[in-house]
ZANU-560247 format. One record per residue (C-alpha): residue number from 1; residue in three letters; z, y, x. Coordinates in steps of 0.1 Angstrom, whole numbers, m for minus. Layout:
N
  nr rest     Z     Y     X
 NUM  ALA     Z     Y     X
...
% end
This chain:
108
  nr rest     Z     Y     X
   1  LEU   878  1000   908
   2  PHE   899  1015   936
   3  ILE   914  1001   968
   4  ILE   949  1014   975
   5  THR   961  1003  1009
   6  SER   989  1010  1033
   7  ASN   965   999  1060
   8  TYR   944  1026  1077
   9  GLU   919  1039  1053
  10  ARG   891  1037  1078
  11  ASN   898   999  1083
  12  ALA   895   994  1045
  13  ARG   863  1014  1043
  14  THR   849   995  1073
  15  PHE   857   962  1056
  16  VAL   842   973  1022
  17  GLU   810   985  1040
  18  ALA   807   954  1062
  19  LYS   809   932  1031
  20  GLN   784   954  1012
  21  LEU   810   962   984
  22  THR   808  1000   985
  23  GLN   790  1001   951
  24  TYR   819   984   934
  25  PHE   846  1008   944
  26  ASP   851  1044   933
  27  ASP   875  1052   961
  28  VAL   895  1038   990
  29  CYS   929  1055   994
  30  HIS   956  1052  1020
  31  VAL   992  1053  1007
  32  ARG  1023  1047  1028
  33  SER  1042  1016  1016
  34  ALA  1074  1036  1011
  35  VAL  1057  1059   986
  36  LYS  1032  1036   969
  37  ALA  1044  1045   934
  38  LYS  1038  1082   941
  39  GLY  1003  1073   955
  40  LEU   995  1053   923
  41  SER  1006  1083   902
  42  LYS   984  1107   922
  43  LEU   954  1084   919
  44  ALA   959  1081   881
  45  LYS   961  1118   877
  46  LYS   931  1125   901
  47  TYR   908  1101   881
  48  HIS   923  1107   847
  49  LEU   934  1071   843
  50  ASP   956  1060   814
  51  VAL   982  1040   833
  52  ARG   989  1019   802
  53  ASN   954  1006   805
  54  THR   953  1003   843
  55  TYR   958   971   863
  56  TYR   970   968   898
  57  ILE   961   936   917
  58  ALA   992   933   940
  59  ASN   996   911   969
  60  ASP  1032   921   976
  61  PRO  1064   923   954
  62  HIS  1069   959   964
  63  ASP  1034   968   953
  64  MET  1041   952   919
  65  GLU  1073   971   916
  66  ALA  1054  1004   923
  67  ALA  1028   996   897
  68  ASN  1054   987   871
  69  SER  1074  1019   879
  70  VAL  1045  1041   870
  71  GLY  1036  1021   839
  72  MET  1006  1001   853
  73  HIS  1001   964   847
  74  ALA  1008   944   878
  75  VAL   987   913   885
  76  ALA  1003   890   911
  77  ALA   977   879   937
  78  LEU   994   847   947
  79  TRP   967   837   973
  80  SER   982   863   997
  81  GLY  1009   840  1009
  82  GLN  1038   858   993
  83  ASP  1067   837   978
  84  PRO  1057   831   942
  85  LYS  1094   835   931
  86  ALA  1095   870   947
  87  MET  1063   879   929
  88  GLN  1076   865   896
  89  ALA  1108   885   900
  90  GLN  1087   917   895
  91  HIS  1075   905   860
  92  PRO  1038   905   865
  93  TRP  1014   910   836
  94  ALA   994   880   849
  95  HIS   991   857   879
  96  ALA   960   849   900
  97  ASN   963   819   922
  98  LYS   928   826   937
  99  PRO   904   856   935
 100  ASN   882   838   909
 101  ASP   912   837   885
 102  LEU   907   875   881
 103  LEU   874   868   863
 104  GLN   892   847   837
 105  ILE   921   872   834
 106  PHE   899   901   827
 107  ASN   874   883   805
 108  GLN   900   875   779
% end
């Protein structure tokens, strides 16, 4: 698991550490929103990920667009407050209305 964020990397790392989640993530990476697709591609290359078998939990339509553009599966995180229609317009692979839905999605 990876965290890709346009937030400051140190903020994301601080959050992960404070919630004692460090053991669950291989890396936390900062990527500017404007070049998220490029950042996803670099991450996939760095960790030798097959993008066809990679899933991006996206809380923003632009993030979903970036994932789709590099061949990753975008999962719409609908609990983020984004307009569901805007998220659906990016043709997500799956929808998650709440975080626990991810367990059902990936235990199929």
